[in-house]
C-alpha positions, 0 to 999 in steps of 0.5 A: 505953691504945690498941692498934694493929694494922698491916695488910699495907700498913703502915697502922695501925688502932685495935684497942682503947681502954681507960681506967682506972676512976675512984677506988679501982680506978685504981691497980690498973688501972694496975699491971695494964696497965703493969708495970715497965719492961723492956729492949726485945726486940733482935729487935723493931723500934724504935718508928716515929716516924711512927706515934707522931706520927700517934697524938699528932695523932689523939688531940689530944696534945701533940707531946712526949707519951710514947708506949710499947708495951704 
């Protein structure tokens, strides 16, 4: 899981990066960090396609890798 922060110029930076533990704690970590899906907040702007594409490129992910908010 990667958390990004936008600065005043609109650029993004990585604030934190977390990975689930191997083995027994994996399921609990995922449940704690990724709850059930919810409807988006109507007051929140939609995700940026450019940001998603940049994140995929930066982390070497396929172009169709899912990107979500947490």
